[in-house]
C-alpha positions in Angstrom: 4.6 11.0 -30.9 5.4 8.3 -33.5 7.5 6.5 -31.0 4.7 6.6 -28.4 2.1 5.5 -30.9 4.2 2.6 -32.2 5.0 1.7 -28.6 1.3 1.6 -27.7 0.5 -0.7 -30.6 3.3 -3.1 -29.7 2.3 -2.9 -26.0 -1.3 -3.9 -26.8 0.0 -6.8 -28.9 2.2 -8.0 -26.0 -0.6 -7.8 -23.5 -3.0 -9.5 -25.9 -0.5 -12.3 -26.5 0.0 -12.8 -22.8 3.7 -11.9 -22.7 5.1 -14.0 -19.8 7.5 -11.2 -18.6 4.6 -8.7 -18.4 2.1 -10.9 -16.7 4.6 -12.5 -14.3 5.6 -9.0 -13.0 1.9 -8.0 -12.8 0.9 -11.0 -10.8 3.8 -10.6 -8.5 3.1 -6.9 -8.0 -0.6 -7.6 -7.1 0.3 -10.5 -4.8 3.1 -8.7 -2.8 1.0 -5.5 -2.4 -2.1 -7.5 -1.4 -0.2 -9.3 1.3 1.5 -6.1 2.6 -1.8 -4.2 2.7 -3.6 -7.1 4.4 -1.0 -7.2 7.2 -1.1 -3.4 7.4 -4.8 -3.5 7.8 -4.6 -6.0 10.7 -2.2 -3.7 12.4 -3.3 -0.2 11.3 -7.1 -0.4 11.7 -7.1 -1.4 15.4 -4.4 1.1 16.1 -6.2 3.9 14.3 -9.4 3.1 16.3 -7.5 3.1 19.6 -5.8 6.4 18.9 -9.1 8.0 18.0 -10.7 6.9 21.3 -7.8 6.8 23.8 -6.8 9.8 25.9 -3.2 9.9 27.0 -0.3 12.3 27.1 1.3 12.5 23.7 -1.7 11.2 21.8 -1.7 14.2 19.4 2.0 13.8 18.8 1.6 10.1 17.9 -1.2 10.8 15.5 0.9 13.6 14.0 3.8 11.2 13.4 1.6 8.7 11.7 0.1 11.4 9.5 3.6 12.6 8.6 4.5 9.0 7.8 1.7 9.0 5.1 4.1 11.1 2.9 7.3 9.1 3.5 9.4 8.8 0.3 9.5 5.2 -0.8 13.3 5.5 -1.4 13.7 6.5 2.3 11.7 3.5 3.4 13.7 1.3 1.1 17.0 2.6 2.6 15.8 2.0 6.2 14.7 -1.5 5.3 18.0 -2.2 3.5 19.8 -1.2 6.7 17.6 -3.5 8.8 17.7 -6.5 6.4 21.3 -6.5 5.4 23.8 -8.9 7.0 24.9 -6.3 9.5 21.3 -5.2 10.2 19.1 -6.2 13.2 16.9 -8.4 11.0 19.8 -9.8 8.9 19.5 -13.4 10.1 16.0 -13.5 8.6 17.5 -13.2 5.1 14.7 -10.8 3.9 16.9 -8.8 1.6 16.4 -9.4 -2.1 13.3 -11.6 -1.4 9.5 -11.1 -2.0 9.1 -11.2 1.8 11.5 -8.2 2.2 9.4 -6.2 -0.2 6.2 -7.2 1.7 7.7 -5.9 5.0 8.9 -2.7 3.3 5.5 -2.0 1.9 4.0 -2.8 5.3 6.0 0.0 6.8 4.7 2.2 3.9 1.1 1.2 4.3 0.6 1.2 8.1 0.8 5.0 8.6 -1.7 5.5 5.7 -4.2 3.1 7.2 -3.7 4.4 10.8 -4.0 8.1 9.7 -7.2 7.7 7.6 -8.9 5.2 10.0 -8.2 7.6 12.9 -9.9 10.5 11.1 -12.8 8.3 10.1 -13.5 7.1 13.6 -12.9 10.5 15.2 -15.5 12.0 12.9 -18.2 9.6 14.1 -21.0 10.7 16.4 -19.6 10.4 20.0 -22.9 8.8 21.0 -21.9 5.6 19.1 -19.2 4.7 21.5 -21.1 6.0 24.5 -24.1 3.9 23.7 -22.0 0.8 23.3 -20.3 1.6 26.7 -23.7 2.1 28.4 -24.9 -1.3 27.1 -21.9 -2.9 28.8 -20.3 -4.0 25.6 -16.7 -5.2 25.9 -13.7 -3.3 24.4 -13.4 -5.7 21.5 -17.1 -5.4 20.6 -16.9 -1.6 21.0 -14.0 -1.5 18.6 -15.8 -3.7 16.0 -18.9 -1.4 16.3 -16.7 1.7 15.6 -15.1 0.0 12.7 -18.5 -1.0 11.3 -19.8 2.6 11.6 -16.6 3.9 10.0 -16.4 1.2 7.4 -16.4 3.6 4.4 -13.4 5.4 5.8 -11.6 2.1 6.6 -12.1 0.9 3.1 -10.9 4.2 1.8 -7.7 3.8 3.9 -7.1 0.2 2.6 -7.5 1.2 -1.0 -5.3 4.3 -0.6 -2.6 2.1 0.9 -2.9 -0.5 -1.9 -2.7 2.2 -4.6 0.5 3.6 -2.9 2.1 0.2 -2.5 1.3 -1.2 -6.0 2.9 1.8 -7.7 6.0 2.3 -5.5 9.4 1.8 -7.0 12.0 2.6 -4.3 11.3 -0.3 -1.9 11.0 -2.9 -4.6 14.2 -1.7 -6.3 16.4 -1.3 -3.1 15.0 -4.2 -1.0 14.0 -6.6 -3.8 16.9 -6.0 -6.1 14.7 -6.4 -9.3 15.7 -10.1 -9.6 14.0 -11.8 -12.6 11.3 -14.4 -11.7 11.8 -13.5 -8.0 11.4 -9.9 -7.0 10.7 -8.0 -10.2 7.5 -5.9 -10.0 5.7 -3.9 -12.6 7.4 -0.6 -11.5 11.0 -2.0 -11.5 10.4 -4.0 -14.7 9.1 -0.9 -16.5 12.2 1.0 -15.5 14.5 -1.9 -16.5 12.8 -2.6 -19.9 12.7 1.0 -20.9 16.4 1.4 -19.9 17.3 -1.6 -22.1 15.5 0.0 -25.1 12.5 -2.4 -24.9 10.1 0.5 -25.0 7.1 -1.5 -26.0 7.4 -4.0 -23.2 8.1 -1.2 -20.7 5.0 0.6 -22.0 2.9 -2.5 -21.7 4.0 -3.0 -18.0 3.4 0.7 -17.3 0.0 0.5 -18.9 -1.1 -2.4 -16.7 0.3 -0.5 -13.7 -1.7 2.6 -14.7 -4.9 0.5 -15.0 -4.5 -0.9 -11.6 -3.8 2.5 -10.1 -6.7 4.1 -11.9 -9.1 1.3 -10.7 -8.0 1.9 -7.1 -8.3 5.7 -7.6 -11.8 5.4 -9.0 -12.9 3.2 -6.1 -11.4 5.8 -3.7 -13.3 8.6 -5.5 -16.6 6.6 -5.2 -16.0 5.9 -1.5 -15.1 9.5 -0.8 -18.4 10.7 -2.3 -20.3 8.1 -0.3 -18.5 9.3 2.9 -19.4 12.9 2.2 -23.0 11.9 1.8 
C-alpha cells in the first residue's frame, strides 16, 4: 500500500507539472482513437441502418458476425493487421506498420463491429411506422436513412462512445502494429506498460490514471445515454 500511495503522490506531481512524456502519450491516444472512431462511424452507422432494414438471405448471419466481432481480442486484431501491413502482406506497400496510421486502421477494424452491432439494435427497435411513413411520403433512400438515424440518435451516440472507450484503452493493436515507438506511436496503454516495466512506477501510474479518467468519462456518458434510451 505504501508503494501505491507514494506512486499516486508522484503521479499527481507529474500530471500537475505537465510531464511531456505523459501528456504526449495522452494527446496521441485521444487523437488516434478519435480519428479511428470517426472513420468507423462513417462506415458503421450506415451499414447498421441498412442491415436493420434490408431483407436478404444471410442477413441474420451477417448481423451475428458483426456482433461476434464486438468481442474480438485486441491482440488478435493486432496480429491480423500485422500480417496485412508487413512487407509480405497485402497492404505492405502502404508502409502502415509501426505508424500512427497503422494504429488508426487497426482500431478501425475494432470499432466498426461495435458501431454496426449497436446501431443495428437501435434502429431495429424503432417503431416500424417511422420507416413506413417516410416511404409513404415518397422520401428517398438517403433521407429515409437520415430519418432513422435521427430517431435512433441516442443509440447511435451510445455506439460511438462504446467504440471510443474500447479503442482508447486497447493495448494489443497499439503494441503490435504501432511498435510503441517514442514520439511516434506510443499511446497511454503502451507507455503505461513500458514505464512500469522499467521501474518508473509513478510515471506509469500517472499515465494509467489519465487513461482511467478518459475511460470513466466515456463510461459515465454511456450510462447516461443508456438511461435516456430506456426512458
